[in-house]
mmCIF file of the N, C-alpha and C atoms, coordinates in Angstrom:
data_MODEL
# 
_entry.id   MODEL 
# 
loop_
_atom_site.group_PDB 
_atom_site.id 
_atom_site.type_symbol 
_atom_site.label_atom_id 
_atom_site.label_alt_id 
_atom_site.label_comp_id 
_atom_site.label_asym_id 
_atom_site.label_entity_id 
_atom_site.label_seq_id 
_atom_site.pdbx_PDB_ins_code 
_atom_site.Cartn_x 
_atom_site.Cartn_y 
_atom_site.Cartn_z 
_atom_site.occupancy 
_atom_site.B_iso_or_equiv 
_atom_site.pdbx_formal_charge 
_atom_site.auth_seq_id 
_atom_site.auth_comp_id 
_atom_site.auth_asym_id 
_atom_site.auth_atom_id 
_atom_site.pdbx_PDB_model_num 
ATOM 1   N N  . UNK A 1 1  ? 0.945   -1.265  -0.016 1.00 0.00 ? 1  UNK A N  1 
ATOM 2   C CA . UNK A 1 1  ? 0.053   0.113   -0.257 1.00 0.00 ? 1  UNK A CA 1 
ATOM 3   C C  . UNK A 1 1  ? 1.042   1.189   0.062  1.00 0.00 ? 1  UNK A C  1 
ATOM 4   N N  . UNK A 1 2  ? 1.832   1.312   0.969  1.00 0.00 ? 2  UNK A N  1 
ATOM 5   C CA . UNK A 1 2  ? 2.719   2.241   0.805  1.00 0.00 ? 2  UNK A CA 1 
ATOM 6   C C  . UNK A 1 2  ? 3.546   2.778   -0.480 1.00 0.00 ? 2  UNK A C  1 
ATOM 7   N N  . UNK A 1 3  ? 3.865   1.605   -0.943 1.00 0.00 ? 3  UNK A N  1 
ATOM 8   C CA . UNK A 1 3  ? 4.463   1.850   -2.324 1.00 0.00 ? 3  UNK A CA 1 
ATOM 9   C C  . UNK A 1 3  ? 3.726   2.304   -3.145 1.00 0.00 ? 3  UNK A C  1 
ATOM 10  N N  . UNK A 1 4  ? 2.272   1.880   -3.422 1.00 0.00 ? 4  UNK A N  1 
ATOM 11  C CA . UNK A 1 4  ? 1.389   2.365   -4.152 1.00 0.00 ? 4  UNK A CA 1 
ATOM 12  C C  . UNK A 1 4  ? 1.113   4.062   -4.231 1.00 0.00 ? 4  UNK A C  1 
ATOM 13  N N  . UNK A 1 5  ? 1.410   4.154   -2.971 1.00 0.00 ? 5  UNK A N  1 
ATOM 14  C CA . UNK A 1 5  ? 0.475   5.492   -2.425 1.00 0.00 ? 5  UNK A CA 1 
ATOM 15  C C  . UNK A 1 5  ? 1.953   6.572   -2.897 1.00 0.00 ? 5  UNK A C  1 
ATOM 16  N N  . UNK A 1 6  ? 3.170   6.009   -2.500 1.00 0.00 ? 6  UNK A N  1 
ATOM 17  C CA . UNK A 1 6  ? 4.258   6.581   -2.651 1.00 0.00 ? 6  UNK A CA 1 
ATOM 18  C C  . UNK A 1 6  ? 4.673   6.727   -4.261 1.00 0.00 ? 6  UNK A C  1 
ATOM 19  N N  . UNK A 1 7  ? 4.177   5.914   -5.471 1.00 0.00 ? 7  UNK A N  1 
ATOM 20  C CA . UNK A 1 7  ? 4.347   6.294   -6.644 1.00 0.00 ? 7  UNK A CA 1 
ATOM 21  C C  . UNK A 1 7  ? 2.919   7.396   -7.116 1.00 0.00 ? 7  UNK A C  1 
ATOM 22  N N  . UNK A 1 8  ? 2.039   7.365   -6.516 1.00 0.00 ? 8  UNK A N  1 
ATOM 23  C CA . UNK A 1 8  ? 0.980   8.313   -7.139 1.00 0.00 ? 8  UNK A CA 1 
ATOM 24  C C  . UNK A 1 8  ? 1.552   10.021  -6.534 1.00 0.00 ? 8  UNK A C  1 
ATOM 25  N N  . UNK A 1 9  ? 2.441   9.933   -5.018 1.00 0.00 ? 9  UNK A N  1 
ATOM 26  C CA . UNK A 1 9  ? 2.683   11.219  -4.516 1.00 0.00 ? 9  UNK A CA 1 
ATOM 27  C C  . UNK A 1 9  ? 3.794   11.505  -5.395 1.00 0.00 ? 9  UNK A C  1 
ATOM 28  N N  . UNK A 1 10 ? 4.625   10.773  -5.698 1.00 0.00 ? 10 UNK A N  1 
ATOM 29  C CA . UNK A 1 10 ? 5.980   10.934  -6.560 1.00 0.00 ? 10 UNK A CA 1 
ATOM 30  C C  . UNK A 1 10 ? 5.165   11.646  -7.713 1.00 0.00 ? 10 UNK A C  1 
ATOM 31  N N  . UNK A 1 11 ? 4.361   10.882  -8.466 1.00 0.00 ? 11 UNK A N  1 
ATOM 32  C CA . UNK A 1 11 ? 4.229   11.449  -9.869 1.00 0.00 ? 11 UNK A CA 1 
ATOM 33  C C  . UNK A 1 11 ? 3.380   12.734  -9.677 1.00 0.00 ? 11 UNK A C  1 
ATOM 34  N N  . UNK A 1 12 ? 2.405   12.822  -8.887 1.00 0.00 ? 12 UNK A N  1 
ATOM 35  C CA . UNK A 1 12 ? 1.358   13.790  -8.706 1.00 0.00 ? 12 UNK A CA 1 
ATOM 36  C C  . UNK A 1 12 ? 1.534   14.774  -8.240 1.00 0.00 ? 12 UNK A C  1 
ATOM 37  N N  . UNK A 1 13 ? 2.751   14.671  -6.859 1.00 0.00 ? 13 UNK A N  1 
ATOM 38  C CA . UNK A 1 13 ? 2.674   15.639  -5.828 1.00 0.00 ? 13 UNK A CA 1 
ATOM 39  C C  . UNK A 1 13 ? 4.243   16.024  -5.490 1.00 0.00 ? 13 UNK A C  1 
ATOM 40  N N  . UNK A 1 14 ? 5.072   15.366  -6.417 1.00 0.00 ? 14 UNK A N  1 
ATOM 41  C CA . UNK A 1 14 ? 6.520   15.344  -6.419 1.00 0.00 ? 14 UNK A CA 1 
ATOM 42  C C  . UNK A 1 14 ? 6.808   15.403  -4.471 1.00 0.00 ? 14 UNK A C  1 
ATOM 43  N N  . UNK A 1 15 ? 6.225   14.169  -4.083 1.00 0.00 ? 15 UNK A N  1 
ATOM 44  C CA . UNK A 1 15 ? 6.709   14.288  -2.536 1.00 0.00 ? 15 UNK A CA 1 
ATOM 45  C C  . UNK A 1 15 ? 6.352   12.534  -2.401 1.00 0.00 ? 15 UNK A C  1 
ATOM 46  N N  . UNK A 1 16 ? 7.309   12.495  -1.197 1.00 0.00 ? 16 UNK A N  1 
ATOM 47  C CA . UNK A 1 16 ? 7.695   10.836  -1.172 1.00 0.00 ? 16 UNK A CA 1 
ATOM 48  C C  . UNK A 1 16 ? 6.925   10.609  0.057  1.00 0.00 ? 16 UNK A C  1 
ATOM 49  N N  . UNK A 1 17 ? 6.527   9.601   0.325  1.00 0.00 ? 17 UNK A N  1 
ATOM 50  C CA . UNK A 1 17 ? 6.107   9.308   1.874  1.00 0.00 ? 17 UNK A CA 1 
ATOM 51  C C  . UNK A 1 17 ? 6.797   8.190   2.249  1.00 0.00 ? 17 UNK A C  1 
ATOM 52  N N  . UNK A 1 18 ? 7.603   8.637   3.691  1.00 0.00 ? 18 UNK A N  1 
ATOM 53  C CA . UNK A 1 18 ? 8.843   7.809   4.731  1.00 0.00 ? 18 UNK A CA 1 
ATOM 54  C C  . UNK A 1 18 ? 7.724   6.821   4.906  1.00 0.00 ? 18 UNK A C  1 
ATOM 55  N N  . UNK A 1 19 ? 6.838   7.152   5.467  1.00 0.00 ? 19 UNK A N  1 
ATOM 56  C CA . UNK A 1 19 ? 6.163   5.833   6.657  1.00 0.00 ? 19 UNK A CA 1 
ATOM 57  C C  . UNK A 1 19 ? 4.672   6.362   6.389  1.00 0.00 ? 19 UNK A C  1 
ATOM 58  N N  . UNK A 1 20 ? 4.036   4.998   6.893  1.00 0.00 ? 20 UNK A N  1 
ATOM 59  C CA . UNK A 1 20 ? 2.638   4.999   6.693  1.00 0.00 ? 20 UNK A CA 1 
ATOM 60  C C  . UNK A 1 20 ? 2.252   4.474   7.794  1.00 0.00 ? 20 UNK A C  1 
ATOM 61  N N  . UNK A 1 21 ? 1.255   5.023   8.535  1.00 0.00 ? 21 UNK A N  1 
ATOM 62  C CA . UNK A 1 21 ? 0.390   4.292   9.740  1.00 0.00 ? 21 UNK A CA 1 
ATOM 63  C C  . UNK A 1 21 ? -0.845  4.112   9.323  1.00 0.00 ? 21 UNK A C  1 
ATOM 64  N N  . UNK A 1 22 ? -1.385  3.175   9.706  1.00 0.00 ? 22 UNK A N  1 
ATOM 65  C CA . UNK A 1 22 ? -3.080  2.721   9.227  1.00 0.00 ? 22 UNK A CA 1 
ATOM 66  C C  . UNK A 1 22 ? -3.626  3.299   10.965 1.00 0.00 ? 22 UNK A C  1 
ATOM 67  N N  . UNK A 1 23 ? -4.810  4.200   11.298 1.00 0.00 ? 23 UNK A N  1 
ATOM 68  C CA . UNK A 1 23 ? -5.171  4.590   12.046 1.00 0.00 ? 23 UNK A CA 1 
ATOM 69  C C  . UNK A 1 23 ? -6.557  3.813   12.577 1.00 0.00 ? 23 UNK A C  1 
ATOM 70  N N  . UNK A 1 24 ? -7.151  3.218   11.477 1.00 0.00 ? 24 UNK A N  1 
ATOM 71  C CA . UNK A 1 24 ? -7.921  2.651   11.795 1.00 0.00 ? 24 UNK A CA 1 
ATOM 72  C C  . UNK A 1 24 ? -8.823  1.650   10.615 1.00 0.00 ? 24 UNK A C  1 
ATOM 73  N N  . UNK A 1 25 ? -9.221  0.391   11.303 1.00 0.00 ? 25 UNK A N  1 
ATOM 74  C CA . UNK A 1 25 ? -9.269  -0.727  10.583 1.00 0.00 ? 25 UNK A CA 1 
ATOM 75  C C  . UNK A 1 25 ? -10.969 -1.041  10.787 1.00 0.00 ? 25 UNK A C  1 
ATOM 76  N N  . UNK A 1 26 ? -11.285 -1.319  9.714  1.00 0.00 ? 26 UNK A N  1 
ATOM 77  C CA . UNK A 1 26 ? -12.879 -2.058  9.889  1.00 0.00 ? 26 UNK A CA 1 
ATOM 78  C C  . UNK A 1 26 ? -12.563 -3.419  9.820  1.00 0.00 ? 26 UNK A C  1 
ATOM 79  N N  . UNK A 1 27 ? -13.143 -4.441  10.410 1.00 0.00 ? 27 UNK A N  1 
ATOM 80  C CA . UNK A 1 27 ? -13.033 -5.812  10.389 1.00 0.00 ? 27 UNK A CA 1 
ATOM 81  C C  . UNK A 1 27 ? -14.308 -6.675  9.845  1.00 0.00 ? 27 UNK A C  1 
ATOM 82  N N  . UNK A 1 28 ? -14.641 -7.203  9.112  1.00 0.00 ? 28 UNK A N  1 
ATOM 83  C CA . UNK A 1 28 ? -15.632 -7.930  8.948  1.00 0.00 ? 28 UNK A CA 1 
ATOM 84  C C  . UNK A 1 28 ? -16.596 -8.338  10.606 1.00 0.00 ? 28 UNK A C  1 
ATOM 85  N N  . UNK A 1 29 ? -17.795 -8.136  10.468 1.00 0.00 ? 29 UNK A N  1 
ATOM 86  C CA . UNK A 1 29 ? -18.122 -8.359  11.987 1.00 0.00 ? 29 UNK A CA 1 
ATOM 87  C C  . UNK A 1 29 ? -18.411 -9.805  12.415 1.00 0.00 ? 29 UNK A C  1 
ATOM 88  N N  . UNK A 1 30 ? -18.408 -10.606 11.241 1.00 0.00 ? 30 UNK A N  1 
ATOM 89  C CA . UNK A 1 30 ? -18.025 -11.944 11.959 1.00 0.00 ? 30 UNK A CA 1 
ATOM 90  C C  . UNK A 1 30 ? -16.527 -12.286 12.304 1.00 0.00 ? 30 UNK A C  1 
ATOM 91  N N  . UNK A 1 31 ? -15.902 -11.589 12.108 1.00 0.00 ? 31 UNK A N  1 
ATOM 92  C CA . UNK A 1 31 ? -14.459 -11.456 12.534 1.00 0.00 ? 31 UNK A CA 1 
ATOM 93  C C  . UNK A 1 31 ? -14.256 -10.734 13.644 1.00 0.00 ? 31 UNK A C  1 
ATOM 94  N N  . UNK A 1 32 ? -14.988 -9.713  13.795 1.00 0.00 ? 32 UNK A N  1 
ATOM 95  C CA . UNK A 1 32 ? -14.981 -8.831  15.064 1.00 0.00 ? 32 UNK A CA 1 
ATOM 96  C C  . UNK A 1 32 ? -15.280 -10.045 16.038 1.00 0.00 ? 32 UNK A C  1 
ATOM 97  N N  . UNK A 1 33 ? -16.597 -10.519 15.800 1.00 0.00 ? 33 UNK A N  1 
ATOM 98  C CA . UNK A 1 33 ? -17.536 -11.668 16.865 1.00 0.00 ? 33 UNK A CA 1 
ATOM 99  C C  . UNK A 1 33 ? -16.417 -12.447 17.306 1.00 0.00 ? 33 UNK A C  1 
ATOM 100 N N  . UNK A 1 34 ? -15.812 -12.711 16.351 1.00 0.00 ? 34 UNK A N  1 
ATOM 101 C CA . UNK A 1 34 ? -15.079 -14.229 16.858 1.00 0.00 ? 34 UNK A CA 1 
ATOM 102 C C  . UNK A 1 34 ? -13.850 -13.713 17.468 1.00 0.00 ? 34 UNK A C  1 
ATOM 103 N N  . UNK A 1 35 ? -13.324 -12.487 17.417 1.00 0.00 ? 35 UNK A N  1 
ATOM 104 C CA . UNK A 1 35 ? -12.293 -11.924 18.116 1.00 0.00 ? 35 UNK A CA 1 
ATOM 105 C C  . UNK A 1 35 ? -12.857 -11.687 19.550 1.00 0.00 ? 35 UNK A C  1 
ATOM 106 N N  . UNK A 1 36 ? -14.009 -11.043 19.464 1.00 0.00 ? 36 UNK A N  1 
ATOM 107 C CA . UNK A 1 36 ? -14.611 -10.864 21.342 1.00 0.00 ? 36 UNK A CA 1 
ATOM 108 C C  . UNK A 1 36 ? -14.551 -12.142 22.029 1.00 0.00 ? 36 UNK A C  1 
ATOM 109 N N  . UNK A 1 37 ? -15.410 -13.037 21.256 1.00 0.00 ? 37 UNK A N  1 
ATOM 110 C CA . UNK A 1 37 ? -15.408 -14.359 21.767 1.00 0.00 ? 37 UNK A CA 1 
ATOM 111 C C  . UNK A 1 37 ? -14.299 -15.244 22.302 1.00 0.00 ? 37 UNK A C  1 
ATOM 112 N N  . UNK A 1 38 ? -13.143 -14.702 21.616 1.00 0.00 ? 38 UNK A N  1 
ATOM 113 C CA . UNK A 1 38 ? -12.008 -15.433 22.476 1.00 0.00 ? 38 UNK A CA 1 
ATOM 114 C C  . UNK A 1 38 ? -11.634 -14.802 23.241 1.00 0.00 ? 38 UNK A C  1 
ATOM 115 N N  . UNK A 1 39 ? -11.560 -13.267 23.756 1.00 0.00 ? 39 UNK A N  1 
ATOM 116 C CA . UNK A 1 39 ? -11.182 -12.718 24.575 1.00 0.00 ? 39 UNK A CA 1 
ATOM 117 C C  . UNK A 1 39 ? -12.213 -13.166 25.812 1.00 0.00 ? 39 UNK A C  1 
ATOM 118 N N  . UNK A 1 40 ? -13.491 -13.005 25.372 1.00 0.00 ? 40 UNK A N  1 
ATOM 119 C CA . UNK A 1 40 ? -14.406 -13.351 26.682 1.00 0.00 ? 40 UNK A CA 1 
ATOM 120 C C  . UNK A 1 40 ? -14.020 -14.797 27.494 1.00 0.00 ? 40 UNK A C  1 
ATOM 121 N N  . UNK A 1 41 ? -13.730 -15.669 26.480 1.00 0.00 ? 41 UNK A N  1 
ATOM 122 C CA . UNK A 1 41 ? -13.185 -16.864 26.835 1.00 0.00 ? 41 UNK A CA 1 
ATOM 123 C C  . UNK A 1 41 ? -12.109 -17.269 27.287 1.00 0.00 ? 41 UNK A C  1 
ATOM 124 N N  . UNK A 1 42 ? -10.759 -16.276 27.081 1.00 0.00 ? 42 UNK A N  1 
ATOM 125 C CA . UNK A 1 42 ? -9.831  -15.996 27.677 1.00 0.00 ? 42 UNK A CA 1 
ATOM 126 C C  . UNK A 1 42 ? -10.134 -15.788 29.075 1.00 0.00 ? 42 UNK A C  1 
ATOM 127 N N  . UNK A 1 43 ? -11.014 -14.596 29.291 1.00 0.00 ? 43 UNK A N  1 
ATOM 128 C CA . UNK A 1 43 ? -11.053 -13.995 30.717 1.00 0.00 ? 43 UNK A CA 1 
ATOM 129 C C  . UNK A 1 43 ? -11.867 -14.873 31.481 1.00 0.00 ? 43 UNK A C  1 
ATOM 130 N N  . UNK A 1 44 ? -12.776 -15.434 31.362 1.00 0.00 ? 44 UNK A N  1 
ATOM 131 C CA . UNK A 1 44 ? -13.233 -16.603 31.920 1.00 0.00 ? 44 UNK A CA 1 
ATOM 132 C C  . UNK A 1 44 ? -12.396 -17.956 32.319 1.00 0.00 ? 44 UNK A C  1 
ATOM 133 N N  . UNK A 1 45 ? -11.424 -18.269 31.374 1.00 0.00 ? 45 UNK A N  1 
ATOM 134 C CA . UNK A 1 45 ? -10.412 -19.272 32.029 1.00 0.00 ? 45 UNK A CA 1 
ATOM 135 C C  . UNK A 1 45 ? -9.887  -18.555 33.016 1.00 0.00 ? 45 UNK A C  1 
ATOM 136 N N  . UNK A 1 46 ? -9.089  -17.460 32.675 1.00 0.00 ? 46 UNK A N  1 
ATOM 137 C CA . UNK A 1 46 ? -8.387  -16.814 33.863 1.00 0.00 ? 46 UNK A CA 1 
ATOM 138 C C  . UNK A 1 46 ? -9.032  -16.547 35.333 1.00 0.00 ? 46 UNK A C  1 
ATOM 139 N N  . UNK A 1 47 ? -10.387 -16.334 35.059 1.00 0.00 ? 47 UNK A N  1 
ATOM 140 C CA . UNK A 1 47 ? -11.235 -15.923 36.053 1.00 0.00 ? 47 UNK A CA 1 
ATOM 141 C C  . UNK A 1 47 ? -11.448 -17.287 37.046 1.00 0.00 ? 47 UNK A C  1 
ATOM 142 N N  . UNK A 1 48 ? -11.676 -18.495 36.162 1.00 0.00 ? 48 UNK A N  1 
ATOM 143 C CA . UNK A 1 48 ? -11.709 -19.888 36.877 1.00 0.00 ? 48 UNK A CA 1 
ATOM 144 C C  . UNK A 1 48 ? -10.608 -20.206 37.712 1.00 0.00 ? 48 UNK A C  1 
ATOM 145 N N  . UNK A 1 49 ? -9.478  -19.811 36.608 1.00 0.00 ? 49 UNK A N  1 
ATOM 146 C CA . UNK A 1 49 ? -8.140  -20.470 37.396 1.00 0.00 ? 49 UNK A CA 1 
ATOM 147 C C  . UNK A 1 49 ? -7.952  -19.708 38.692 1.00 0.00 ? 49 UNK A C  1 
ATOM 148 N N  . UNK A 1 50 ? -7.882  -18.564 38.867 1.00 0.00 ? 50 UNK A N  1 
ATOM 149 C CA . UNK A 1 50 ? -7.810  -17.787 40.068 1.00 0.00 ? 50 UNK A CA 1 
ATOM 150 C C  . UNK A 1 50 ? -8.659  -18.283 41.123 1.00 0.00 ? 50 UNK A C  1 
ATOM 151 N N  . UNK A 1 51 ? -9.949  -18.288 40.473 1.00 0.00 ? 51 UNK A N  1 
ATOM 152 C CA . UNK A 1 51 ? -10.819 -18.641 41.682 1.00 0.00 ? 51 UNK A CA 1 
ATOM 153 C C  . UNK A 1 51 ? -10.384 -20.368 42.289 1.00 0.00 ? 51 UNK A C  1 
ATOM 154 N N  . UNK A 1 52 ? -10.087 -21.141 41.775 1.00 0.00 ? 52 UNK A N  1 
ATOM 155 C CA . UNK A 1 52 ? -9.490  -22.277 42.009 1.00 0.00 ? 52 UNK A CA 1 
ATOM 156 C C  . UNK A 1 52 ? -8.605  -22.437 42.489 1.00 0.00 ? 52 UNK A C  1 
ATOM 157 N N  . UNK A 1 53 ? -7.365  -21.376 42.535 1.00 0.00 ? 53 UNK A N  1 
ATOM 158 C CA . UNK A 1 53 ? -6.296  -21.061 43.030 1.00 0.00 ? 53 UNK A CA 1 
ATOM 159 C C  . UNK A 1 53 ? -6.574  -20.430 44.395 1.00 0.00 ? 53 UNK A C  1 
ATOM 160 N N  . UNK A 1 54 ? -7.623  -19.443 44.700 1.00 0.00 ? 54 UNK A N  1 
ATOM 161 C CA . UNK A 1 54 ? -7.934  -19.332 45.868 1.00 0.00 ? 54 UNK A CA 1 
ATOM 162 C C  . UNK A 1 54 ? -8.513  -19.950 46.552 1.00 0.00 ? 54 UNK A C  1 
ATOM 163 N N  . UNK A 1 55 ? -9.669  -20.656 46.489 1.00 0.00 ? 55 UNK A N  1 
ATOM 164 C CA . UNK A 1 55 ? -10.276 -22.002 46.934 1.00 0.00 ? 55 UNK A CA 1 
ATOM 165 C C  . UNK A 1 55 ? -9.337  -22.759 47.355 1.00 0.00 ? 55 UNK A C  1 
ATOM 166 N N  . UNK A 1 56 ? -8.018  -23.109 46.819 1.00 0.00 ? 56 UNK A N  1 
ATOM 167 C CA . UNK A 1 56 ? -7.262  -24.426 47.091 1.00 0.00 ? 56 UNK A CA 1 
ATOM 168 C C  . UNK A 1 56 ? -6.325  -23.469 48.610 1.00 0.00 ? 56 UNK A C  1 
ATOM 169 N N  . UNK A 1 57 ? -6.120  -22.293 48.112 1.00 0.00 ? 57 UNK A N  1 
ATOM 170 C CA . UNK A 1 57 ? -5.573  -21.449 49.109 1.00 0.00 ? 57 UNK A CA 1 
ATOM 171 C C  . UNK A 1 57 ? -5.883  -21.265 50.658 1.00 0.00 ? 57 UNK A C  1 
ATOM 172 N N  . UNK A 1 58 ? -7.239  -21.638 50.849 1.00 0.00 ? 58 UNK A N  1 
ATOM 173 C CA . UNK A 1 58 ? -7.927  -21.164 51.934 1.00 0.00 ? 58 UNK A CA 1 
ATOM 174 C C  . UNK A 1 58 ? -7.686  -22.175 52.972 1.00 0.00 ? 58 UNK A C  1 
ATOM 175 N N  . UNK A 1 59 ? -7.503  -21.650 54.234 1.00 0.00 ? 59 UNK A N  1 
ATOM 176 C CA . UNK A 1 59 ? -7.048  -22.507 55.345 1.00 0.00 ? 59 UNK A CA 1 
ATOM 177 C C  . UNK A 1 59 ? -8.178  -23.708 55.701 1.00 0.00 ? 59 UNK A C  1 
ATOM 178 N N  . UNK A 1 60 ? -8.011  -24.784 56.021 1.00 0.00 ? 60 UNK A N  1 
ATOM 179 C CA . UNK A 1 60 ? -8.791  -25.492 56.920 1.00 0.00 ? 60 UNK A CA 1 
ATOM 180 C C  . UNK A 1 60 ? -9.688  -25.156 57.960 1.00 0.00 ? 60 UNK A C  1 
ATOM 181 N N  . UNK A 1 61 ? -11.124 -25.559 58.168 1.00 0.00 ? 61 UNK A N  1 
ATOM 182 C CA . UNK A 1 61 ? -11.786 -25.099 59.636 1.00 0.00 ? 61 UNK A CA 1 
ATOM 183 C C  . UNK A 1 61 ? -11.245 -26.112 60.649 1.00 0.00 ? 61 UNK A C  1 
ATOM 184 N N  . UNK A 1 62 ? -11.570 -25.441 61.798 1.00 0.00 ? 62 UNK A N  1 
ATOM 185 C CA . UNK A 1 62 ? -11.240 -26.505 62.639 1.00 0.00 ? 62 UNK A CA 1 
ATOM 186 C C  . UNK A 1 62 ? -11.894 -27.864 62.434 1.00 0.00 ? 62 UNK A C  1 
ATOM 187 N N  . UNK A 1 63 ? -11.352 -28.447 63.127 1.00 0.00 ? 63 UNK A N  1 
ATOM 188 C CA . UNK A 1 63 ? -11.815 -30.000 63.108 1.00 0.00 ? 63 UNK A CA 1 
ATOM 189 C C  . UNK A 1 63 ? -11.212 -30.724 61.372 1.00 0.00 ? 63 UNK A C  1 
ATOM 190 N N  . UNK A 1 64 ? -10.402 -29.819 60.946 1.00 0.00 ? 64 UNK A N  1 
ATOM 191 C CA . UNK A 1 64 ? -9.765  -30.041 59.545 1.00 0.00 ? 64 UNK A CA 1 
ATOM 192 C C  . UNK A 1 64 ? -10.563 -30.426 58.509 1.00 0.00 ? 64 UNK A C  1 
ATOM 193 N N  . UNK A 1 65 ? -11.796 -30.101 58.532 1.00 0.00 ? 65 UNK A N  1 
ATOM 194 C CA . UNK A 1 65 ? -13.027 -30.348 56.934 1.00 0.00 ? 65 UNK A CA 1 
ATOM 195 C C  . UNK A 1 65 ? -12.973 -28.917 56.743 1.00 0.00 ? 65 UNK A C  1 
ATOM 196 N N  . UNK A 1 66 ? -13.241 -28.896 55.267 1.00 0.00 ? 66 UNK A N  1 
ATOM 197 C CA . UNK A 1 66 ? -12.910 -27.291 54.777 1.00 0.00 ? 66 UNK A CA 1 
ATOM 198 C C  . UNK A 1 66 ? -14.392 -27.624 54.533 1.00 0.00 ? 66 UNK A C  1 
ATOM 199 N N  . UNK A 1 67 ? -15.027 -25.961 54.192 1.00 0.00 ? 67 UNK A N  1 
ATOM 200 C CA . UNK A 1 67 ? -16.552 -25.813 53.911 1.00 0.00 ? 67 UNK A CA 1 
ATOM 201 C C  . UNK A 1 67 ? -16.686 -26.153 52.445 1.00 0.00 ? 67 UNK A C  1 
ATOM 202 N N  . UNK A 1 68 ? -17.528 -26.686 52.083 1.00 0.00 ? 68 UNK A N  1 
ATOM 203 C CA . UNK A 1 68 ? -18.296 -26.620 50.731 1.00 0.00 ? 68 UNK A CA 1 
ATOM 204 C C  . UNK A 1 68 ? -17.766 -25.354 49.943 1.00 0.00 ? 68 UNK A C  1 
ATOM 205 N N  . UNK A 1 69 ? -17.239 -25.633 48.778 1.00 0.00 ? 69 UNK A N  1 
ATOM 206 C CA . UNK A 1 69 ? -16.626 -24.408 47.995 1.00 0.00 ? 69 UNK A CA 1 
ATOM 207 C C  . UNK A 1 69 ? -17.776 -23.718 47.272 1.00 0.00 ? 69 UNK A C  1 
ATOM 208 N N  . UNK A 1 70 ? -18.218 -22.283 46.935 1.00 0.00 ? 70 UNK A N  1 
ATOM 209 C CA . UNK A 1 70 ? -19.181 -21.510 46.219 1.00 0.00 ? 70 UNK A CA 1 
ATOM 210 C C  . UNK A 1 70 ? -19.084 -22.028 45.117 1.00 0.00 ? 70 UNK A C  1 
ATOM 211 N N  . UNK A 1 71 ? -20.022 -21.697 44.284 1.00 0.00 ? 71 UNK A N  1 
ATOM 212 C CA . UNK A 1 71 ? -20.097 -21.935 43.037 1.00 0.00 ? 71 UNK A CA 1 
ATOM 213 C C  . UNK A 1 71 ? -19.240 -20.854 42.526 1.00 0.00 ? 71 UNK A C  1 
ATOM 214 N N  . UNK A 1 72 ? -18.652 -21.287 41.176 1.00 0.00 ? 72 UNK A N  1 
ATOM 215 C CA . UNK A 1 72 ? -17.906 -20.606 40.432 1.00 0.00 ? 72 UNK A CA 1 
ATOM 216 C C  . UNK A 1 72 ? -18.133 -19.367 39.665 1.00 0.00 ? 72 UNK A C  1 
ATOM 217 N N  . UNK A 1 73 ? -17.700 -17.871 39.795 1.00 0.00 ? 73 UNK A N  1 
ATOM 218 C CA . UNK A 1 73 ? -18.033 -16.757 39.597 1.00 0.00 ? 73 UNK A CA 1 
ATOM 219 C C  . UNK A 1 73 ? -18.762 -17.298 37.756 1.00 0.00 ? 73 UNK A C  1 
ATOM 220 N N  . UNK A 1 74 ? -19.952 -16.088 37.708 1.00 0.00 ? 74 UNK A N  1 
ATOM 221 C CA . UNK A 1 74 ? -20.601 -16.673 35.983 1.00 0.00 ? 74 UNK A CA 1 
ATOM 222 C C  . UNK A 1 74 ? -19.716 -15.783 35.277 1.00 0.00 ? 74 UNK A C  1 
ATOM 223 N N  . UNK A 1 75 ? -19.697 -16.236 33.607 1.00 0.00 ? 75 UNK A N  1 
ATOM 224 C CA . UNK A 1 75 ? -19.225 -15.452 33.008 1.00 0.00 ? 75 UNK A CA 1 
ATOM 225 C C  . UNK A 1 75 ? -19.928 -14.208 32.460 1.00 0.00 ? 75 UNK A C  1 
ATOM 226 N N  . UNK A 1 76 ? -19.166 -13.374 31.925 1.00 0.00 ? 76 UNK A N  1 
ATOM 227 C CA . UNK A 1 76 ? -19.760 -12.447 31.407 1.00 0.00 ? 76 UNK A CA 1 
ATOM 228 C C  . UNK A 1 76 ? -20.659 -12.791 30.160 1.00 0.00 ? 76 UNK A C  1 
ATOM 229 N N  . UNK A 1 77 ? -21.815 -11.736 30.165 1.00 0.00 ? 77 UNK A N  1 
ATOM 230 C CA . UNK A 1 77 ? -22.908 -12.063 29.079 1.00 0.00 ? 77 UNK A CA 1 
ATOM 231 C C  . UNK A 1 77 ? -22.257 -11.474 28.115 1.00 0.00 ? 77 UNK A C  1 
ATOM 232 N N  . UNK A 1 78 ? -22.709 -12.280 26.712 1.00 0.00 ? 78 UNK A N  1 
ATOM 233 C CA . UNK A 1 78 ? -22.083 -11.857 25.379 1.00 0.00 ? 78 UNK A CA 1 
ATOM 234 C C  . UNK A 1 78 ? -22.910 -10.558 25.020 1.00 0.00 ? 78 UNK A C  1 
ATOM 235 N N  . UNK A 1 79 ? -22.110 -10.161 24.359 1.00 0.00 ? 79 UNK A N  1 
ATOM 236 C CA . UNK A 1 79 ? -22.582 -8.863  23.563 1.00 0.00 ? 79 UNK A CA 1 
ATOM 237 C C  . UNK A 1 79 ? -23.289 -8.873  22.424 1.00 0.00 ? 79 UNK A C  1 
ATOM 238 N N  . UNK A 1 80 ? -24.429 -8.494  22.134 1.00 0.00 ? 80 UNK A N  1 
ATOM 239 C CA . UNK A 1 80 ? -25.189 -8.242  20.883 1.00 0.00 ? 80 UNK A CA 1 
ATOM 240 C C  . UNK A 1 80 ? -24.163 -8.097  19.692 1.00 0.00 ? 80 UNK A C  1 
ATOM 241 N N  . UNK A 1 81 ? -24.728 -8.764  18.595 1.00 0.00 ? 81 UNK A N  1 
ATOM 242 C CA . UNK A 1 81 ? -23.882 -8.751  17.511 1.00 0.00 ? 81 UNK A CA 1 
ATOM 243 C C  . UNK A 1 81 ? -23.835 -7.173  16.728 1.00 0.00 ? 81 UNK A C  1 
ATOM 244 N N  . UNK A 1 82 ? -22.827 -6.602  16.416 1.00 0.00 ? 82 UNK A N  1 
ATOM 245 C CA . UNK A 1 82 ? -22.679 -5.565  15.603 1.00 0.00 ? 82 UNK A CA 1 
ATOM 246 C C  . UNK A 1 82 ? -23.184 -5.616  14.419 1.00 0.00 ? 82 UNK A C  1 
ATOM 247 N N  . UNK A 1 83 ? -23.817 -4.656  14.156 1.00 0.00 ? 83 UNK A N  1 
ATOM 248 C CA . UNK A 1 83 ? -24.764 -4.175  12.687 1.00 0.00 ? 83 UNK A CA 1 
ATOM 249 C C  . UNK A 1 83 ? -24.159 -3.040  12.128 1.00 0.00 ? 83 UNK A C  1 
# 
């Protein structure tokens, strides 16, 4: 892309492009949704692992028995699809 722009700038404007930065990219909605789903899944895995680690690190109660574990945290609600 930079090379094509550089050719046009040199020919039409007598200028050169030394660097090119893309500030905004529009992804297809299915790709964007897949990325969001992946991020949400990774967050849920991390949250569950931390929860498990915290529950295993709890000290036992008197008498040696641990209380039952509370239910794991609920995952985030999914975002509605972009339109």
